C-alpha positions as a Markdown table, in Angstrom:
| # | Residue | x | y | z |
|---|---|---|---|---|
| 1 | Met | 97.8 | 20.4 | 69.6 |
| 2 | Asp | 96.9 | 19.9 | 73.3 |
| 3 | Leu | 93.7 | 18.5 | 74.8 |
| 4 | Gln | 92.0 | 21.8 | 75.2 |
| 5 | Asp | 92.3 | 22.5 | 71.4 |
| 6 | Gln | 91.0 | 19.0 | 70.5 |
| 7 | Leu | 88.0 | 19.5 | 72.8 |
| 8 | Lys | 87.3 | 22.9 | 71.2 |
| 9 | Asn | 87.4 | 21.3 | 67.7 |
| 10 | Leu | 85.0 | 18.5 | 68.8 |
| 11 | Phe | 82.6 | 20.8 | 70.8 |
| 12 | Pro | 82.8 | 24.3 | 69.3 |
| 13 | Asp | 79.7 | 25.6 | 71.2 |
| 14 | His | 80.8 | 24.4 | 74.6 |
| 15 | Glu | 82.1 | 27.1 | 77.0 |
| 16 | Pro | 84.4 | 25.6 | 79.7 |
| 17 | Glu | 83.6 | 26.6 | 83.3 |
| 18 | Pro | 86.4 | 28.6 | 85.0 |
| 19 | Gln | 88.1 | 26.6 | 87.8 |
| 20 | Glu | 89.4 | 28.3 | 90.9 |
| 21 | Glu | 92.9 | 27.3 | 91.9 |
| 22 | Thr | 93.4 | 27.2 | 95.6 |
| 23 | Glu | 96.5 | 26.1 | 97.5 |
| 24 | Asp | 95.7 | 24.0 | 100.5 |
| 25 | Ala | 96.3 | 20.5 | 102.0 |
| 26 | Asn | 93.7 | 18.9 | 99.7 |
| 27 | Asp | 95.8 | 19.7 | 96.7 |
| 28 | Leu | 98.6 | 17.7 | 98.1 |
| 29 | Gly | 96.3 | 14.8 | 98.8 |
| 30 | Ile | 96.4 | 15.2 | 102.6 |
| 31 | Trp | 93.1 | 14.2 | 104.2 |
| 32 | Met | 91.5 | 16.9 | 106.3 |
| 33 | Gln | 89.8 | 16.0 | 109.5 |
| 34 | Asp | 87.1 | 17.5 | 111.7 |
| 35 | Asp | 88.9 | 17.1 | 115.1 |
| 36 | Pro | 91.7 | 19.5 | 115.9 |
| 37 | Leu | 95.3 | 18.4 | 115.9 |
| 38 | Ile | 97.0 | 18.7 | 119.3 |
| 39 | Cys | 100.2 | 20.7 | 119.5 |
| 40 | Lys | 102.0 | 20.3 | 122.8 |
| 41 | Tyr | 105.4 | 21.0 | 124.3 |
| 42 | Glu | 107.5 | 18.6 | 126.4 |
| 43 | Lys | 111.0 | 18.2 | 127.6 |
| 44 | Arg | 112.6 | 14.9 | 126.9 |
| 45 | Lys | 116.1 | 14.2 | 128.3 |
| 46 | Gly | 116.3 | 17.9 | 129.1 |
| 47 | Lys | 115.7 | 19.0 | 125.6 |
| 48 | Pro | 112.6 | 20.8 | 124.3 |
| 49 | Val | 110.3 | 18.9 | 121.9 |
| 50 | Thr | 107.1 | 20.0 | 120.1 |
| 51 | Ile | 104.7 | 17.1 | 119.6 |
| 52 | Ile | 101.8 | 17.1 | 117.1 |
| 53 | Glu | 99.2 | 14.3 | 117.5 |
| 54 | Gly | 95.6 | 13.5 | 116.9 |
| 55 | Tyr | 95.7 | 13.0 | 113.1 |
| 56 | Thr | 93.1 | 10.4 | 112.1 |
| 57 | Gly | 94.1 | 10.0 | 108.4 |
| 58 | Ala | 96.6 | 7.7 | 106.7 |
| 59 | Asp | 100.1 | 7.4 | 108.1 |
| 60 | Ser | 101.6 | 8.3 | 104.8 |
| 61 | Asp | 99.8 | 11.7 | 104.8 |
| 62 | Phe | 101.0 | 12.4 | 108.3 |
| 63 | Lys | 104.6 | 11.6 | 107.2 |
| 64 | Ile | 104.2 | 14.1 | 104.3 |
| 65 | Leu | 103.0 | 16.7 | 106.8 |
| 66 | Ala | 106.0 | 15.9 | 109.1 |
| 67 | Lys | 108.5 | 16.4 | 106.3 |
| 68 | Glu | 106.9 | 19.7 | 105.3 |
| 69 | Leu | 107.1 | 20.9 | 108.9 |
| 70 | Lys | 110.8 | 19.9 | 109.2 |
| 71 | Thr | 111.8 | 21.5 | 106.0 |
| 72 | Met | 109.9 | 24.7 | 106.8 |
| 73 | Leu | 111.5 | 25.1 | 110.2 |
| 74 | Gly | 114.9 | 23.7 | 109.2 |
| 75 | Val | 115.1 | 21.4 | 112.2 |
| 76 | Gly | 115.2 | 17.7 | 112.9 |
| 77 | Gly | 112.3 | 15.6 | 113.9 |
| 78 | Ser | 110.6 | 12.2 | 113.5 |
| 79 | Phe | 107.4 | 10.4 | 113.1 |
| 80 | Lys | 106.7 | 7.9 | 115.9 |
| 81 | Lys | 103.5 | 6.2 | 117.1 |
| 82 | Glu | 101.1 | 8.4 | 115.2 |
| 83 | Ser | 102.7 | 11.6 | 116.4 |
| 84 | Ile | 105.2 | 14.1 | 114.9 |
| 85 | Leu | 108.2 | 15.0 | 117.1 |
| 86 | Ile | 109.9 | 18.3 | 116.2 |
| 87 | Gln | 113.2 | 19.3 | 118.0 |
| 88 | Gly | 112.7 | 22.6 | 119.7 |
| 89 | Asp | 109.8 | 24.8 | 120.9 |
| 90 | Tyr | 108.1 | 25.9 | 117.6 |
| 91 | Arg | 104.5 | 25.7 | 118.7 |
| 92 | Asp | 103.5 | 29.2 | 117.4 |
| 93 | Lys | 105.1 | 28.7 | 114.0 |
| 94 | Ile | 103.7 | 25.1 | 113.6 |
| 95 | Met | 100.2 | 26.3 | 114.6 |
| 96 | Thr | 100.2 | 29.1 | 112.1 |
| 97 | Phe | 101.5 | 26.7 | 109.4 |
| 98 | Leu | 98.8 | 24.1 | 110.1 |
| 99 | Lys | 96.1 | 26.8 | 110.2 |
| 100 | Glu | 97.2 | 28.0 | 106.7 |
| 101 | Lys | 97.0 | 24.4 | 105.5 |
| 102 | Gly | 93.4 | 24.3 | 106.7 |
| 103 | Phe | 93.8 | 22.2 | 109.9 |
| 104 | Arg | 92.2 | 23.1 | 113.2 |
| 105 | Val | 94.9 | 23.2 | 115.9 |
| 106 | Lys | 94.6 | 23.1 | 119.7 |
| 107 | Arg | 97.4 | 24.2 | 121.9 |
| 108 | Val | 98.0 | 22.0 | 125.0 |
| 109 | Gly | 100.2 | 23.0 | 127.9 |
| 110 | Gly | 101.9 | 26.3 | 128.5 |
């Protein structure tokens, strides 16, 4: 007997409200912000790097987001000084991924 059955036995007249299930960053516990994230492209030591910065939430949430990006793209990267570094030029894919998560993204440079 699960919790729903027990509640129905205790309160037979109560009708539960339907809950909508949505998949976004809030379900993962990632804090959403008002300011847009900045997605820019640089070359470091001759190699292309995509940099995402401007997140004002907790570092642990930003690290979770970095891990999701790296696994989605299948590339390496790191989290340094409140910014995510992704190896390669993946600005378009990263921006669409972040918009699907509910973030506002601003493209800088190029």
